[in-house]
PDB file as gemmi writes it, atoms N, CA and C in Angstrom:
CRYST1    1.000    1.000    1.000  90.00  90.00  90.00 P 1                      
ATOM      1  N   MET A   1      79.691  72.758 126.658  1.00  0.00           N  
ATOM      2  CA  MET A   1      78.764  73.814 126.302  1.00  0.00           C  
ATOM      3  C   MET A   1      78.774  74.960 127.325  1.00  0.00           C  
ATOM      4  N   GLU A   2      79.064  74.605 128.576  1.00  0.00           N  
ATOM      5  CA  GLU A   2      79.122  75.631 129.618  1.00  0.00           C  
ATOM      6  C   GLU A   2      80.262  76.614 129.348  1.00  0.00           C  
ATOM      7  N   ARG A   3      81.428  76.097 128.922  1.00  0.00           N  
ATOM      8  CA  ARG A   3      82.563  76.972 128.614  1.00  0.00           C  
ATOM      9  C   ARG A   3      82.221  77.904 127.452  1.00  0.00           C  
ATOM     10  N   GLU A   4      81.555  77.358 126.447  1.00  0.00           N  
ATOM     11  CA  GLU A   4      81.166  78.172 125.285  1.00  0.00           C  
ATOM     12  C   GLU A   4      80.183  79.262 125.695  1.00  0.00           C  
ATOM     13  N   ARG A   5      79.216  78.918 126.548  1.00  0.00           N  
ATOM     14  CA  ARG A   5      78.235  79.897 127.017  1.00  0.00           C  
ATOM     15  C   ARG A   5      78.931  81.023 127.784  1.00  0.00           C  
ATOM     16  N   LYS A   6      79.890  80.660 128.649  1.00  0.00           N  
ATOM     17  CA  LYS A   6      80.621  81.670 129.419  1.00  0.00           C  
ATOM     18  C   LYS A   6      81.455  82.563 128.511  1.00  0.00           C  
ATOM     19  N   LEU A   7      82.075  81.972 127.499  1.00  0.00           N  
ATOM     20  CA  LEU A   7      82.856  82.750 126.532  1.00  0.00           C  
ATOM     21  C   LEU A   7      81.959  83.767 125.826  1.00  0.00           C  
ATOM     22  N   ILE A   8      80.802  83.313 125.360  1.00  0.00           N  
ATOM     23  CA  ILE A   8      79.872  84.194 124.654  1.00  0.00           C  
ATOM     24  C   ILE A   8      79.413  85.319 125.570  1.00  0.00           C  
ATOM     25  N   GLU A   9      79.071  85.008 126.805  1.00  0.00           N  
ATOM     26  CA  GLU A   9      78.624  86.040 127.748  1.00  0.00           C  
ATOM     27  C   GLU A   9      79.725  87.063 128.017  1.00  0.00           C  
ATOM     28  N   GLU A  10      80.963  86.590 128.193  1.00  0.00           N  
ATOM     29  CA  GLU A  10      82.072  87.506 128.463  1.00  0.00           C  
ATOM     30  C   GLU A  10      82.323  88.443 127.289  1.00  0.00           C  
ATOM     31  N   ILE A  11      82.329  87.911 126.078  1.00  0.00           N  
ATOM     32  CA  ILE A  11      82.582  88.756 124.908  1.00  0.00           C  
ATOM     33  C   ILE A  11      81.424  89.724 124.689  1.00  0.00           C  
ATOM     34  N   GLN A  12      80.201  89.273 124.889  1.00  0.00           N  
ATOM     35  CA  GLN A  12      79.057  90.172 124.734  1.00  0.00           C  
ATOM     36  C   GLN A  12      79.120  91.323 125.722  1.00  0.00           C  
ATOM     37  N   SER A  13      79.629  91.061 126.917  1.00  0.00           N  
ATOM     38  CA  SER A  13      79.743  92.103 127.925  1.00  0.00           C  
ATOM     39  C   SER A  13      80.930  93.030 127.672  1.00  0.00           C  
ATOM     40  N   ALA A  14      82.084  92.450 127.336  1.00  0.00           N  
ATOM     41  CA  ALA A  14      83.313  93.236 127.201  1.00  0.00           C  
ATOM     42  C   ALA A  14      83.455  93.936 125.859  1.00  0.00           C  
ATOM     43  N   LEU A  15      82.911  93.344 124.786  1.00  0.00           N  
ATOM     44  CA  LEU A  15      83.138  93.863 123.431  1.00  0.00           C  
ATOM     45  C   LEU A  15      81.833  93.942 122.627  1.00  0.00           C  
ATOM     46  N   PRO A  16      80.883  94.777 123.058  1.00  0.00           N  
ATOM     47  CA  PRO A  16      79.587  94.810 122.366  1.00  0.00           C  
ATOM     48  C   PRO A  16      79.672  95.205 120.886  1.00  0.00           C  
ATOM     49  N   GLU A  17      80.597  96.097 120.528  1.00  0.00           N  
ATOM     50  CA  GLU A  17      80.731  96.490 119.121  1.00  0.00           C  
ATOM     51  C   GLU A  17      81.266  95.335 118.277  1.00  0.00           C  
ATOM     52  N   PHE A  18      82.172  94.547 118.853  1.00  0.00           N  
ATOM     53  CA  PHE A  18      82.712  93.388 118.158  1.00  0.00           C  
ATOM     54  C   PHE A  18      81.612  92.355 117.941  1.00  0.00           C  
ATOM     55  N   VAL A  19      80.772  92.152 118.948  1.00  0.00           N  
ATOM     56  CA  VAL A  19      79.647  91.224 118.830  1.00  0.00           C  
ATOM     57  C   VAL A  19      78.725  91.672 117.706  1.00  0.00           C  
ATOM     58  N   GLN A  20      78.441  92.961 117.650  1.00  0.00           N  
ATOM     59  CA  GLN A  20      77.579  93.501 116.591  1.00  0.00           C  
ATOM     60  C   GLN A  20      78.192  93.238 115.216  1.00  0.00           C  
ATOM     61  N   ALA A  21      79.497  93.432 115.084  1.00  0.00           N  
ATOM     62  CA  ALA A  21      80.171  93.187 113.807  1.00  0.00           C  
ATOM     63  C   ALA A  21      80.107  91.704 113.439  1.00  0.00           C  
ATOM     64  N   CYS A  22      80.240  90.844 114.429  1.00  0.00           N  
ATOM     65  CA  CYS A  22      80.187  89.400 114.163  1.00  0.00           C  
ATOM     66  C   CYS A  22      78.789  88.944 113.757  1.00  0.00           C  
ATOM     67  N   LYS A  23      77.783  89.636 114.215  1.00  0.00           N  
ATOM     68  CA  LYS A  23      76.401  89.259 113.890  1.00  0.00           C  
ATOM     69  C   LYS A  23      75.923  89.850 112.570  1.00  0.00           C  
ATOM     70  N   ALA A  24      76.698  90.773 111.991  1.00  0.00           N  
ATOM     71  CA  ALA A  24      76.306  91.399 110.724  1.00  0.00           C  
ATOM     72  C   ALA A  24      76.202  90.346 109.622  1.00  0.00           C  
ATOM     73  N   LYS A  25      75.237  90.487 108.784  1.00  0.00           N  
ATOM     74  CA  LYS A  25      74.988  89.521 107.706  1.00  0.00           C  
ATOM     75  C   LYS A  25      75.705  89.889 106.413  1.00  0.00           C  
ATOM     76  N   ASP A  26      76.353  91.047 106.359  1.00  0.00           N  
ATOM     77  CA  ASP A  26      76.909  91.551 105.098  1.00  0.00           C  
ATOM     78  C   ASP A  26      78.384  91.217 104.882  1.00  0.00           C  
ATOM     79  N   GLY A  27      78.884  90.182 105.503  1.00  0.00           N  
ATOM     80  CA  GLY A  27      80.283  89.804 105.282  1.00  0.00           C  
ATOM     81  C   GLY A  27      80.642  88.559 106.060  1.00  0.00           C  
ATOM     82  N   ASP A  28      81.760  87.968 105.665  1.00  0.00           N  
ATOM     83  CA  ASP A  28      82.186  86.749 106.338  1.00  0.00           C  
ATOM     84  C   ASP A  28      83.450  86.959 107.167  1.00  0.00           C  
ATOM     85  N   PHE A  29      83.845  88.220 107.354  1.00  0.00           N  
ATOM     86  CA  PHE A  29      85.015  88.499 108.183  1.00  0.00           C  
ATOM     87  C   PHE A  29      84.834  89.808 108.930  1.00  0.00           C  
ATOM     88  N   VAL A  30      85.597  89.933 110.012  1.00  0.00           N  
ATOM     89  CA  VAL A  30      85.583  91.127 110.860  1.00  0.00           C  
ATOM     90  C   VAL A  30      87.006  91.654 110.919  1.00  0.00           C  
ATOM     91  N   LEU A  31      87.163  92.952 110.721  1.00  0.00           N  
ATOM     92  CA  LEU A  31      88.476  93.588 110.798  1.00  0.00           C  
ATOM     93  C   LEU A  31      88.608  94.331 112.118  1.00  0.00           C  
ATOM     94  N   MET A  32      89.784  94.201 112.733  1.00  0.00           N  
ATOM     95  CA  MET A  32      90.079  94.917 113.968  1.00  0.00           C  
ATOM     96  C   MET A  32      91.426  95.598 113.816  1.00  0.00           C  
ATOM     97  N   HIS A  33      91.567  96.742 114.415  1.00  0.00           N  
ATOM     98  CA  HIS A  33      92.858  97.419 114.436  1.00  0.00           C  
ATOM     99  C   HIS A  33      93.701  96.794 115.534  1.00  0.00           C  
ATOM    100  N   GLN A  34      94.993  96.627 115.280  1.00  0.00           N  
ATOM    101  CA  GLN A  34      95.866  95.948 116.248  1.00  0.00           C  
ATOM    102  C   GLN A  34      95.930  96.641 117.599  1.00  0.00           C  
ATOM    103  N   ASP A  35      95.691  97.928 117.647  1.00  0.00           N  
ATOM    104  CA  ASP A  35      95.798  98.652 118.903  1.00  0.00           C  
ATOM    105  C   ASP A  35      94.563  98.515 119.792  1.00  0.00           C  
ATOM    106  N   VAL A  36      93.522  97.828 119.296  1.00  0.00           N  
ATOM    107  CA  VAL A  36      92.344  97.596 120.119  1.00  0.00           C  
ATOM    108  C   VAL A  36      92.725  96.772 121.346  1.00  0.00           C  
ATOM    109  N   PHE A  37      93.632  95.823 121.148  1.00  0.00           N  
ATOM    110  CA  PHE A  37      94.109  94.984 122.233  1.00  0.00           C  
ATOM    111  C   PHE A  37      95.583  95.309 122.444  1.00  0.00           C  
ATOM    112  N   ALA A  38      95.864  96.072 123.476  1.00  0.00           N  
ATOM    113  CA  ALA A  38      97.232  96.519 123.718  1.00  0.00           C  
ATOM    114  C   ALA A  38      97.882  95.644 124.782  1.00  0.00           C  
ATOM    115  N   PRO A  39      98.932  94.883 124.412  1.00  0.00           N  
ATOM    116  CA  PRO A  39      99.575  94.015 125.394  1.00  0.00           C  
ATOM    117  C   PRO A  39     100.133  94.761 126.603  1.00  0.00           C  
ATOM    118  N   LYS A  40     100.431  96.036 126.433  1.00  0.00           N  
ATOM    119  CA  LYS A  40     100.970  96.790 127.567  1.00  0.00           C  
ATOM    120  C   LYS A  40      99.937  96.978 128.683  1.00  0.00           C  
ATOM    121  N   LEU A  41      98.684  96.701 128.358  1.00  0.00           N  
ATOM    122  CA  LEU A  41      97.628  96.826 129.364  1.00  0.00           C  
ATOM    123  C   LEU A  41      97.502  95.574 130.228  1.00  0.00           C  
ATOM    124  N   GLY A  42      98.245  94.539 129.888  1.00  0.00           N  
ATOM    125  CA  GLY A  42      98.240  93.338 130.711  1.00  0.00           C  
ATOM    126  C   GLY A  42      97.854  92.094 129.940  1.00  0.00           C  
ATOM    127  N   ASP A  43      98.058  90.971 130.602  1.00  0.00           N  
ATOM    128  CA  ASP A  43      97.761  89.684 129.982  1.00  0.00           C  
ATOM    129  C   ASP A  43      96.288  89.525 129.650  1.00  0.00           C  
ATOM    130  N   TYR A  44      95.414  90.186 130.402  1.00  0.00           N  
ATOM    131  CA  TYR A  44      93.987  90.048 130.135  1.00  0.00           C  
ATOM    132  C   TYR A  44      93.638  90.504 128.723  1.00  0.00           C  
ATOM    133  N   GLU A  45      94.309  91.539 128.244  1.00  0.00           N  
ATOM    134  CA  GLU A  45      94.034  92.033 126.887  1.00  0.00           C  
ATOM    135  C   GLU A  45      94.335  90.958 125.841  1.00  0.00           C  
ATOM    136  N   LEU A  46      95.424  90.245 125.997  1.00  0.00           N  
ATOM    137  CA  LEU A  46      95.767  89.176 125.059  1.00  0.00           C  
ATOM    138  C   LEU A  46      94.799  88.004 125.180  1.00  0.00           C  
ATOM    139  N   LEU A  47      94.408  87.692 126.407  1.00  0.00           N  
ATOM    140  CA  LEU A  47      93.420  86.641 126.620  1.00  0.00           C  
ATOM    141  C   LEU A  47      92.094  87.026 125.974  1.00  0.00           C  
ATOM    142  N   LEU A  48      91.700  88.278 126.127  1.00  0.00           N  
ATOM    143  CA  LEU A  48      90.457  88.756 125.527  1.00  0.00           C  
ATOM    144  C   LEU A  48      90.524  88.710 124.000  1.00  0.00           C  
ATOM    145  N   LEU A  49      91.681  89.031 123.425  1.00  0.00           N  
ATOM    146  CA  LEU A  49      91.853  88.930 121.978  1.00  0.00           C  
ATOM    147  C   LEU A  49      91.624  87.491 121.519  1.00  0.00           C  
ATOM    148  N   GLY A  50      92.224  86.537 122.209  1.00  0.00           N  
ATOM    149  CA  GLY A  50      92.029  85.138 121.859  1.00  0.00           C  
ATOM    150  C   GLY A  50      90.575  84.724 121.965  1.00  0.00           C  
ATOM    151  N   LYS A  51      89.910  85.186 122.999  1.00  0.00           N  
ATOM    152  CA  LYS A  51      88.495  84.864 123.178  1.00  0.00           C  
ATOM    153  C   LYS A  51      87.641  85.517 122.087  1.00  0.00           C  
ATOM    154  N   ALA A  52      88.002  86.733 121.691  1.00  0.00           N  
ATOM    155  CA  ALA A  52      87.268  87.408 120.616  1.00  0.00           C  
ATOM    156  C   ALA A  52      87.400  86.640 119.307  1.00  0.00           C  
ATOM    157  N   ILE A  53      88.602  86.161 119.021  1.00  0.00           N  
ATOM    158  CA  ILE A  53      88.812  85.379 117.799  1.00  0.00           C  
ATOM    159  C   ILE A  53      87.999  84.095 117.867  1.00  0.00           C  
ATOM    160  N   LYS A  54      87.989  83.432 119.006  1.00  0.00           N  
ATOM    161  CA  LYS A  54      87.188  82.217 119.180  1.00  0.00           C  
ATOM    162  C   LYS A  54      85.710  82.524 118.990  1.00  0.00           C  
ATOM    163  N   TYR A  55      85.237  83.629 119.571  1.00  0.00           N  
ATOM    164  CA  TYR A  55      83.832  84.028 119.431  1.00  0.00           C  
ATOM    165  C   TYR A  55      83.487  84.236 117.956  1.00  0.00           C  
ATOM    166  N   ALA A  56      84.359  84.936 117.244  1.00  0.00           N  
ATOM    167  CA  ALA A  56      84.106  85.179 115.816  1.00  0.00           C  
ATOM    168  C   ALA A  56      83.979  83.854 115.067  1.00  0.00           C  
ATOM    169  N   GLY A  57      84.842  82.898 115.395  1.00  0.00           N  
ATOM    170  CA  GLY A  57      84.752  81.588 114.765  1.00  0.00           C  
ATOM    171  C   GLY A  57      83.435  80.900 115.060  1.00  0.00           C  
ATOM    172  N   LEU A  58      82.962  81.013 116.284  1.00  0.00           N  
ATOM    173  CA  LEU A  58      81.664  80.432 116.638  1.00  0.00           C  
ATOM    174  C   LEU A  58      80.527  81.074 115.847  1.00  0.00           C  
ATOM    175  N   MET A  59      80.708  82.337 115.482  1.00  0.00           N  
ATOM    176  CA  MET A  59      79.703  83.056 114.703  1.00  0.00           C  
ATOM    177  C   MET A  59      79.897  82.873 113.193  1.00  0.00           C  
ATOM    178  N   GLY A  60      80.896  82.091 112.809  1.00  0.00           N  
ATOM    179  CA  GLY A  60      81.151  81.825 111.392  1.00  0.00           C  
ATOM    180  C   GLY A  60      81.917  82.927 110.681  1.00  0.00           C  
ATOM    181  N   LYS A  61      82.664  83.722 111.431  1.00  0.00           N  
ATOM    182  CA  LYS A  61      83.421  84.840 110.859  1.00  0.00           C  
ATOM    183  C   LYS A  61      84.917  84.591 110.955  1.00  0.00           C  
ATOM    184  N   GLU A  62      85.632  85.119 109.969  1.00  0.00           N  
ATOM    185  CA  GLU A  62      87.091  85.184 110.031  1.00  0.00           C  
ATOM    186  C   GLU A  62      87.472  86.519 110.649  1.00  0.00           C  
ATOM    187  N   VAL A  63      88.675  86.610 111.193  1.00  0.00           N  
ATOM    188  CA  VAL A  63      89.146  87.845 111.805  1.00  0.00           C  
ATOM    189  C   VAL A  63      90.406  88.306 111.091  1.00  0.00           C  
ATOM    190  N   GLY A  64      90.432  89.583 110.730  1.00  0.00           N  
ATOM    191  CA  GLY A  64      91.621  90.201 110.152  1.00  0.00           C  
ATOM    192  C   GLY A  64      92.107  91.295 111.074  1.00  0.00           C  
ATOM    193  N   ILE A  65      93.419  91.417 111.193  1.00  0.00           N  
ATOM    194  CA  ILE A  65      94.013  92.447 112.040  1.00  0.00           C  
ATOM    195  C   ILE A  65      94.666  93.495 111.149  1.00  0.00           C  
ATOM    196  N   ILE A  66      94.275  94.741 111.333  1.00  0.00           N  
ATOM    197  CA  ILE A  66      94.829  95.849 110.557  1.00  0.00           C  
ATOM    198  C   ILE A  66      95.992  96.441 111.340  1.00  0.00           C  
ATOM    199  N   PRO A  67      97.181  96.490 110.747  1.00  0.00           N  
ATOM    200  CA  PRO A  67      98.338  97.030 111.474  1.00  0.00           C  
ATOM    201  C   PRO A  67      98.280  98.555 111.572  1.00  0.00           C  
ATOM    202  N   SER A  68      99.041  99.079 112.511  1.00  0.00           N  
ATOM    203  CA  SER A  68      99.176 100.533 112.626  1.00  0.00           C  
ATOM    204  C   SER A  68      99.927 101.050 111.410  1.00  0.00           C  
ATOM    205  N   PRO A  69      99.665 102.280 111.025  1.00  0.00           N  
ATOM    206  CA  PRO A  69     100.375 102.850 109.872  1.00  0.00           C  
ATOM    207  C   PRO A  69     101.812 103.193 110.231  1.00  0.00           C  
ATOM    208  N   ARG A  70     102.602 102.175 110.364  1.00  0.00           N  
ATOM    209  CA  ARG A  70     104.008 102.355 110.731  1.00  0.00           C  
ATOM    210  C   ARG A  70     104.876 102.304 109.489  1.00  0.00           C  
ATOM    211  N   LEU A  71     106.092 102.754 109.639  1.00  0.00           N  
ATOM    212  CA  LEU A  71     107.043 102.716 108.544  1.00  0.00           C  
ATOM    213  C   LEU A  71     107.962 101.510 108.686  1.00  0.00           C  
ATOM    214  N   LEU A  72     108.361 100.978 107.556  1.00  0.00           N  
ATOM    215  CA  LEU A  72     109.343  99.912 107.537  1.00  0.00           C  
ATOM    216  C   LEU A  72     110.717 100.513 107.805  1.00  0.00           C  
ATOM    217  N   PRO A  73     111.710  99.684 108.097  1.00  0.00           N  
ATOM    218  CA  PRO A  73     113.048 100.221 108.373  1.00  0.00           C  
ATOM    219  C   PRO A  73     113.575 101.134 107.271  1.00  0.00           C  
ATOM    220  N   GLU A  74     113.171 100.875 106.022  1.00  0.00           N  
ATOM    221  CA  GLU A  74     113.644 101.723 104.916  1.00  0.00           C  
ATOM    222  C   GLU A  74     112.938 103.075 104.884  1.00  0.00           C  
ATOM    223  N   GLY A  75     111.959 103.283 105.774  1.00  0.00           N  
ATOM    224  CA  GLY A  75     111.244 104.552 105.821  1.00  0.00           C  
ATOM    225  C   GLY A  75     110.013 104.610 104.939  1.00  0.00           C  
ATOM    226  N   ARG A  76     109.677 103.506 104.272  1.00  0.00           N  
ATOM    227  CA  ARG A  76     108.486 103.525 103.426  1.00  0.00           C  
ATOM    228  C   ARG A  76     107.294 102.952 104.181  1.00  0.00           C  
ATOM    229  N   PRO A  77     106.072 103.356 103.801  1.00  0.00           N  
ATOM    230  CA  PRO A  77     104.878 102.848 104.481  1.00  0.00           C  
ATOM    231  C   PRO A  77     104.765 101.333 104.343  1.00  0.00           C  
ATOM    232  N   LEU A  78     104.146 100.717 105.307  1.00  0.00           N  
ATOM    233  CA  LEU A  78     104.018  99.267 105.348  1.00  0.00           C  
ATOM    234  C   LEU A  78     103.278  98.711 104.140  1.00  0.00           C  
ATOM    235  N   PHE A  79     102.179  99.330 103.708  1.00  0.00           N  
ATOM    236  CA  PHE A  79     101.355  98.799 102.627  1.00  0.00           C  
ATOM    237  C   PHE A  79     101.303  99.721 101.415  1.00  0.00           C  
ATOM    238  N   ARG A  80     102.375 100.353 101.075  1.00  0.00           N  
ATOM    239  CA  ARG A  80     102.356 101.295  99.967  1.00  0.00           C  
ATOM    240  C   ARG A  80     102.044 100.628  98.631  1.00  0.00           C  
ATOM    241  N   ASP A  81     102.639  99.475  98.383  1.00  0.00           N  
ATOM    242  CA  ASP A  81     102.558  98.873  97.055  1.00  0.00           C  
ATOM    243  C   ASP A  81     101.609  97.693  96.949  1.00  0.00           C  
ATOM    244  N   ARG A  82     100.928  97.355  98.018  1.00  0.00           N  
ATOM    245  CA  ARG A  82     100.035  96.199  97.927  1.00  0.00           C  
ATOM    246  C   ARG A  82      98.857  96.353  98.874  1.00  0.00           C  
ATOM    247  N   ASP A  83      97.843  95.590  98.573  1.00  0.00           N  
ATOM    248  CA  ASP A  83      96.651  95.560  99.393  1.00  0.00           C  
ATOM    249  C   ASP A  83      96.965  94.810 100.684  1.00  0.00           C  
ATOM    250  N   PRO A  84      96.637  95.362 101.871  1.00  0.00           N  
ATOM    251  CA  PRO A  84      96.941  94.675 103.118  1.00  0.00           C  
ATOM    252  C   PRO A  84      96.156  93.369 103.282  1.00  0.00           C  
ATOM    253  N   LEU A  85      95.060  93.217 102.580  1.00  0.00           N  
ATOM    254  CA  LEU A  85      94.277  91.988 102.645  1.00  0.00           C  
ATOM    255  C   LEU A  85      94.096  91.436 101.231  1.00  0.00           C  
ATOM    256  N   PRO A  86      95.113  90.839 100.645  1.00  0.00           N  
ATOM    257  CA  PRO A  86      94.998  90.342  99.277  1.00  0.00           C  
ATOM    258  C   PRO A  86      93.867  89.335  99.143  1.00  0.00           C  
ATOM    259  N   GLY A  87      93.208  89.383  98.003  1.00  0.00           N  
ATOM    260  CA  GLY A  87      92.118  88.465  97.734  1.00  0.00           C  
ATOM    261  C   GLY A  87      90.777  88.942  98.250  1.00  0.00           C  
ATOM    262  N   ARG A  88      90.735  90.050  98.968  1.00  0.00           N  
ATOM    263  CA  ARG A  88      89.467  90.589  99.482  1.00  0.00           C  
ATOM    264  C   ARG A  88      89.058  91.779  98.637  1.00  0.00           C  
ATOM    265  N   ASN A  89      87.949  91.669  97.995  1.00  0.00           N  
ATOM    266  CA  ASN A  89      87.433  92.791  97.177  1.00  0.00           C  
ATOM    267  C   ASN A  89      86.138  93.295  97.709  1.00  0.00           C  
TER     268      ASN A  89                                                      
END                                                                             
């Protein structure tokens, strides 16, 4: 329980907007843009991403990652022909 308490305190301090989204009653998932956690900023960013996902699970939420609007090798948009989150209406 001590580890869980420390995780919750760290996420509440580092990611207050994410905590607010996880506490919202109007959905069962939280969406984040992939660039929120940039690996080029160091290993801590990846560790924080993992902790954020764990926190969301403790709050009963699923986490979805929204990719950057990049092009595929053929030059077409990544999600031109389909919903990036199928099954979510």
